[in-house]
C-alpha positions as CSV (number, residue, x, y, z in Angstrom):
1,M,-0.7,-0.1,0.2
2,T,1.3,3.3,-1.1
3,T,1.2,6.1,1.9
4,V,1.0,9.4,0.8
5,L,1.6,12.4,3.2
6,L,-0.5,15.1,2.3
7,T,1.1,18.7,3.6
8,L,-1.9,20.9,4.7
9,G,-5.1,19.5,5.8
10,R,-7.6,23.6,5.8
11,L,-7.9,23.1,2.7
12,P,-10.7,22.0,0.7
13,K,-7.7,21.1,-1.9
14,A,-6.5,18.3,0.2
15,L,-9.5,17.0,0.8
16,E,-10.5,16.3,-2.3
17,L,-6.7,15.1,-3.1
18,A,-6.9,12.5,0.2
19,R,-10.5,11.1,-1.1
20,A,-8.8,10.6,-4.2
21,L,-5.5,9.0,-2.9
22,K,-8.0,6.5,-0.8
23,A,-10.3,5.8,-3.3
24,V,-7.5,4.2,-5.2
25,G,-6.1,2.4,-2.5
26,C,-3.6,4.2,-0.7
27,R,-3.1,5.1,3.0
28,V,-3.1,9.4,3.1
29,I,-1.9,11.4,6.6
30,V,-1.1,15.1,7.3
31,A,0.9,17.1,8.5
32,E,-1.2,20.2,9.7
33,P,-0.2,23.1,12.0
34,F,-3.5,23.9,13.0
35,A,-4.8,21.1,15.7
36,R,-8.1,20.4,13.6
37,H,-8.7,21.1,10.2
38,L,-11.1,19.9,7.0
39,T,-9.4,17.1,6.3
40,G,-8.9,15.4,9.3
41,A,-12.7,14.5,9.4
42,S,-12.2,12.9,6.7
43,R,-12.6,8.9,6.4
44,A,-10.1,9.7,3.5
45,V,-7.1,9.9,6.7
46,A,-5.5,7.5,8.2
47,R,-3.8,9.9,10.7
48,S,-3.3,13.7,11.6
49,F,0.2,14.6,12.6
50,I,0.9,18.5,14.0
51,V,4.0,19.8,12.7
52,P,5.4,23.5,13.2
53,A,4.0,26.8,10.9
54,P,6.2,26.6,7.9
55,A,6.3,30.4,7.8
56,F,7.3,31.3,11.5
57,D,9.7,27.8,12.6
58,R,10.8,26.4,8.1
59,A,13.9,23.9,9.8
60,G,11.2,22.7,12.6
61,Y,8.5,22.3,9.9
62,L,10.9,20.6,7.5
63,R,12.2,18.5,10.8
64,S,9.2,17.6,11.8
65,L,8.3,16.7,8.7
66,A,11.3,14.4,7.3
67,D,10.2,12.4,10.7
68,I,6.9,11.9,9.8
69,V,8.2,9.9,6.1
70,A,10.6,8.2,8.8
71,K,8.3,7.2,11.0
72,E,5.6,6.3,8.8
73,S,7.2,4.6,5.4
74,V,6.1,7.3,3.7
75,D,6.8,7.0,0.2
76,V,4.9,10.0,-1.9
77,V,5.1,13.6,0.0
78,L,2.5,16.1,-1.4
79,P,2.4,20.0,-0.9
80,V,-0.9,21.0,-1.2
81,S,-0.6,24.3,-1.3
82,E,1.4,27.7,-0.5
83,E,3.4,25.4,1.7
84,I,5.2,23.7,-1.4
85,L,7.4,26.6,-1.7
86,H,8.7,25.1,2.0
87,V,8.5,21.9,1.0
88,A,10.6,21.9,-1.5
89,S,13.9,21.9,0.6
90,L,12.7,18.6,2.1
91,Q,13.9,15.8,-1.0
92,E,17.5,16.4,0.2
93,R,16.5,15.0,3.7
94,L,15.0,12.2,2.3
95,P,15.7,8.5,1.0
96,G,15.9,8.4,-2.4
97,S,12.7,5.9,-2.2
98,V,10.8,8.9,-1.3
99,R,8.9,11.2,-3.7
100,V,8.8,14.5,-2.7
101,A,6.1,15.9,-5.2
102,A,7.7,19.0,-6.0
103,M,10.8,21.0,-8.5
104,P,13.2,22.5,-6.8
105,L,12.5,26.1,-5.0
106,T,14.9,28.1,-7.4
107,S,12.5,26.5,-10.0
108,L,9.2,26.9,-8.1
109,L,10.2,30.9,-7.0
110,S,11.2,31.3,-10.9
111,V,8.0,30.9,-11.8
112,Y,5.9,32.4,-9.0
113,D,7.7,35.1,-8.0
114,K,5.2,38.0,-9.3
115,Q,8.6,40.3,-11.0
116,A,10.1,36.8,-12.4
117,F,7.2,35.3,-14.2
118,I,6.5,38.4,-15.3
119,T,10.1,37.9,-16.9
120,R,9.7,34.4,-18.2
121,C,6.7,35.1,-19.9
122,L,8.1,38.1,-22.1
123,E,10.9,35.6,-23.5
124,A,8.6,32.7,-23.9
125,G,7.6,35.5,-26.0
126,L,3.8,35.3,-23.9
127,A,1.8,38.7,-23.5
128,A,2.4,40.1,-20.1
129,P,1.5,43.9,-19.0
130,Q,3.6,45.9,-18.0
131,T,5.9,45.0,-14.8
132,R,8.3,47.8,-12.7
133,P,9.8,47.3,-9.1
134,L,8.2,49.2,-6.6
135,D,11.1,51.1,-5.2
136,H,12.1,51.1,-8.8
137,P,12.4,55.3,-10.1
138,S,10.7,53.6,-13.4
139,A,7.6,52.7,-10.6
140,A,6.1,56.3,-10.3
141,E,6.5,56.8,-14.4
142,L,4.2,53.5,-15.0
143,M,1.6,55.2,-12.5
144,Q,1.4,58.1,-14.2
145,I,0.7,55.7,-18.1
146,G,-2.5,54.7,-16.4
147,P,-4.4,52.5,-14.0
148,T,-1.9,50.0,-12.2
149,V,-1.9,47.2,-9.5
150,I,0.4,46.6,-6.4
151,K,1.1,43.4,-5.0
152,P,4.0,42.0,-2.9
153,R,6.0,39.8,-4.8
154,H,5.9,37.0,-2.6
155,S,1.3,36.8,-1.7
156,C,-1.5,34.8,-2.7
157,S,-5.0,35.1,-1.9
158,G,-4.9,38.4,-2.4
159,R,-2.9,39.7,0.3
160,G,-1.3,43.1,0.1
161,V,-3.6,43.4,-3.8
162,Q,-3.7,47.1,-4.6
163,F,-5.6,49.2,-6.7
164,L,-5.1,52.3,-7.9
165,A,-5.7,54.8,-10.3
166,R,-3.9,56.8,-12.7
167,G,-1.1,58.7,-11.2
168,A,-1.9,57.8,-7.6
169,A,1.2,58.0,-5.2
170,V,3.4,55.4,-5.3
171,P,2.3,53.5,-1.9
172,V,4.9,52.4,0.7
173,C,5.1,48.5,1.4
174,D,7.0,46.5,4.1
175,E,8.2,43.7,1.7
176,P,9.2,43.7,-2.0
177,A,6.4,44.2,-4.6
178,I,5.9,44.9,-7.6
179,V,3.6,47.3,-10.2
180,Q,1.7,46.5,-13.0
181,S,-0.5,47.5,-15.6
182,F,-4.1,47.0,-15.2
183,V,-5.3,44.9,-18.4
184,P,-8.9,44.6,-19.1
185,G,-10.7,41.7,-19.9
186,Q,-12.3,39.2,-18.0
187,L,-9.8,37.4,-16.1
188,L,-9.3,33.0,-15.6
189,S,-8.2,31.0,-14.4
190,T,-6.8,27.6,-14.7
191,F,-5.3,24.3,-12.9
192,G,-3.5,21.6,-14.8
193,F,-0.1,19.3,-15.0
194,A,3.2,19.3,-16.4
195,R,5.2,16.3,-17.1
196,H,9.3,17.3,-17.9
197,G,7.4,20.9,-20.0
198,C,5.1,19.0,-22.1
199,L,1.2,20.3,-20.6
200,Y,-1.3,17.6,-20.4
201,S,-4.4,18.6,-19.1
202,T,-5.5,22.0,-18.1
203,V,-9.3,23.3,-16.6
204,V,-10.1,26.5,-17.3
205,Y,-12.4,27.8,-14.9
206,R,-14.0,31.5,-13.6
207,A,-14.9,33.1,-10.6
208,A,-19.1,33.5,-10.2
209,V,-18.3,35.0,-6.3
210,L,-15.6,36.8,-5.0
211,Q,-14.7,37.3,-1.6
212,G,-12.4,39.8,-1.7
213,T,-10.2,39.1,-4.7
214,V,-10.8,35.2,-3.7
215,A,-13.4,32.9,-5.8
216,V,-15.9,31.2,-3.7
217,C,-17.4,30.2,-6.4
218,F,-16.2,28.8,-9.8
219,E,-17.2,27.7,-13.0
220,R,-16.1,26.0,-15.5
221,I,-15.2,26.8,-18.8
222,D,-14.5,25.8,-22.1
223,A,-10.7,26.3,-23.1
224,T,-9.9,28.7,-26.2
225,P,-6.9,27.6,-28.2
226,A,-5.3,30.7,-27.5
227,V,-5.7,30.4,-24.2
228,L,-4.0,26.3,-24.2
229,E,-1.1,27.4,-26.8
230,W,-0.5,30.0,-23.4
231,I,0.3,27.7,-21.2
232,A,2.2,25.4,-23.3
233,R,4.3,27.8,-24.3
234,F,4.8,29.2,-20.8
235,V,5.7,25.1,-19.3
236,A,7.9,24.4,-22.3
237,H,9.5,27.1,-21.9
238,T,10.2,26.6,-18.3
239,G,10.2,23.1,-18.7
240,F,7.6,22.4,-15.7
241,D,7.3,19.1,-13.9
242,G,4.0,19.1,-11.7
243,F,0.7,21.0,-11.4
244,I,1.2,25.0,-12.4
245,S,-1.7,27.4,-12.4
246,F,-2.2,30.3,-14.0
247,D,-4.7,33.9,-13.6
248,L,-4.3,35.1,-16.9
249,M,-6.5,38.1,-18.5
250,L,-8.3,37.6,-22.2
251,D,-8.9,41.3,-23.3
252,A,-11.0,42.5,-25.5
253,Q,-9.5,41.3,-28.5
254,G,-9.1,37.7,-27.8
255,A,-5.4,38.4,-26.6
256,V,-3.7,36.4,-23.6
257,W,-2.1,38.5,-21.1
258,G,0.0,36.3,-18.0
259,I,-1.0,37.5,-14.4
260,E,0.3,35.3,-12.0
261,C,1.8,31.1,-11.8
262,N,1.3,29.0,-9.1
263,P,3.2,26.2,-9.3
264,R,0.7,24.4,-7.3
265,T,-3.2,23.2,-7.3
266,T,-5.5,26.1,-7.2
267,S,-9.8,25.5,-6.7
268,G,-9.6,23.8,-10.2
269,I,-8.3,20.6,-8.4
270,H,-12.6,20.1,-7.8
271,F,-13.5,19.9,-11.5
272,V,-11.1,16.8,-12.4
273,H,-12.4,13.4,-12.0
274,P,-10.5,11.8,-9.1
275,A,-9.2,8.4,-10.6
276,D,-7.8,11.0,-12.9
277,L,-6.5,13.3,-10.2
278,A,-4.6,10.8,-8.4
279,R,-2.8,8.5,-11.2
280,S,-1.4,11.9,-11.7
281,V,0.3,11.6,-8.3
282,L,0.9,8.0,-8.2
283,R,1.8,7.8,-12.2
284,P,3.2,10.9,-12.9
285,D,5.6,9.1,-16.2
286,D,2.1,7.9,-17.4
287,P,0.4,11.0,-17.9
288,Q,-2.9,11.0,-19.7
289,P,-5.4,14.2,-20.9
290,W,-8.1,14.7,-17.5
291,R,-11.5,13.7,-17.7
292,F,-14.0,16.6,-15.7
293,K,-16.3,15.7,-13.7
294,P,-20.4,16.7,-14.3
295,G,-21.5,20.0,-14.1
296,R,-19.6,23.5,-14.4
297,L,-20.7,25.5,-10.5
298,R,-19.1,24.2,-7.4
299,Q,-18.9,26.0,-4.4
300,Q,-16.6,26.2,-1.2
301,F,-20.7,26.6,0.4
302,Y,-19.9,28.8,4.0
303,P,-17.7,31.5,2.5
304,C,-19.6,31.5,-0.1
305,L,-22.8,31.7,1.8
306,T,-21.5,34.6,4.0
307,E,-20.7,36.6,0.5
308,T,-24.3,36.3,-0.6
309,Q,-25.7,37.3,3.0
310,T,-23.2,40.6,2.7
311,S,-24.0,41.3,-0.3
312,M,-27.9,41.7,0.4
313,F,-28.5,45.5,-0.7
314,T,-25.9,45.5,-3.6
315,G,-26.3,45.0,-6.9
316,R,-24.8,41.5,-6.1
317,F,-26.5,39.9,-4.3
318,R,-29.1,38.6,-6.7
319,D,-26.5,36.6,-8.9
320,N,-24.7,35.5,-6.4
321,L,-27.9,34.0,-4.8
322,R,-28.4,32.1,-7.1
323,N,-24.6,30.8,-7.8
324,L,-25.7,29.4,-4.4
325,W,-28.6,27.8,-4.7
326,R,-27.0,25.5,-8.6
327,A,-23.6,25.1,-7.8
328,R,-22.5,21.7,-5.9
329,D,-19.9,22.2,-2.7
330,V,-17.0,20.8,-2.9
331,S,-16.6,19.7,0.5
332,W,-20.5,17.4,0.7
333,Q,-19.6,13.9,-0.2
334,L,-22.7,10.9,1.0
335,D,-20.9,8.6,2.3
336,D,-18.0,11.0,3.9
337,P,-19.9,14.0,5.7
338,W,-18.4,14.9,8.0
339,P,-15.8,17.5,6.9
340,F,-19.2,19.3,5.5
341,V,-20.6,20.0,8.7
342,G,-17.5,19.9,10.8
343,M,-16.4,23.0,8.9
344,P,-17.4,25.4,11.4
345,W,-15.9,23.3,14.0
346,T,-12.8,22.9,12.4
347,S,-12.0,25.6,11.1
348,W,-12.7,28.4,13.5
349,P,-9.7,29.1,14.5
350,I,-9.5,31.0,11.1
351,I,-13.0,32.4,11.5
352,E,-12.5,33.6,14.0
353,R,-8.6,35.4,13.5
354,A,-10.4,36.3,10.6
355,M,-13.2,38.6,11.7
356,K,-10.7,40.0,14.8
357,D,-8.1,41.0,11.7
358,R,-11.1,41.9,10.0
359,C,-9.9,40.2,6.4
360,T,-10.6,37.5,4.4
361,F,-11.3,33.6,5.1
362,G,-8.7,33.2,2.7
363,E,-6.1,35.8,3.7
364,V,-5.8,34.6,7.5
365,A,-5.4,30.4,5.9
366,M,-2.0,31.6,4.1
367,R,-0.5,33.8,7.1
368,D,1.4,30.1,8.9
369,L,2.7,29.4,5.3
370,D,3.8,32.8,3.5
371,W,7.1,32.0,2.0
372,R,9.5,34.6,2.9
373,E,12.8,35.6,1.8
374,T,15.4,35.3,4.3
375,A,19.1,35.7,4.5
376,E,19.8,31.8,3.9
377,D,18.0,31.8,0.9
378,R,20.3,34.8,-0.8
379,T,23.3,32.8,0.3
């Protein structure tokens, strides 16, 4: 029996992976900084382990993971979300028989870092917005041309993102950041699988209900040839290997612009047939195109409900309510009901902190996973 260690359990993406792997006969265990978490309530999980938060104790986090791998005879270490940037350094601590499903850190950062991502796009001859380091004199010049977006170079879930009008003053940011020309159009998200620079599968989806800048209800759409060609060229240029996700902008002329890259799973995972998802993890050298689950609309019910209630006296309410009624929840499963039923309890530490800090669930959920470059990383 193959033992797979998921390095995060709090997100529905982890639950999706756990169920898919359990269904094909794997033993699934989870490492998670929180004492209770969504995936830990699932029948698909054999054991859960509490580990240090990687953003605050990266060395302790990696030591704990290595100990779990040794004691539980783990075969595959599978990162779920932002913690992949920390887990990528684990391979050198493990025996060769254990596979860490992540590229080396330098390869991940070359596409994850928002400034580096734009550079890779331009190298590949792909369209991307004009982008400047926020602390460079050219940042102010770019902000005089048109509307812009400010983003920390290493961030996710909308943390630190600011949309500014033309001529706005250069803001102060307490971490490395970029300023980027705003590209109008339709924002698309993608989730795919690549092997050695060859793109095998991609799902394209768009936000149906937003909480901040993060989609909590999403709709799968048909991929256009232009979108598929953009992704395939980027993957080939970077030689990417593993799960890879993009935020892309489709402008009024049908041109595709690269906005961000996440070298990991995203919410698009909820559209993929479980058997095909498990095969991508367990047999990456036998890649085949993914099949999709029936239906095109998925939601995270509780945040979608909250957002619908919040929008009651706005123009978004009718659409939000219709999506809440029509969309299938990503966590509910009749033969494994407790993750959905118990979600308010398992997620309470994150919910409580989000209410206290007046920010979104997604921002708080990623806070202890954030990647921050240290002096040791630069040597």
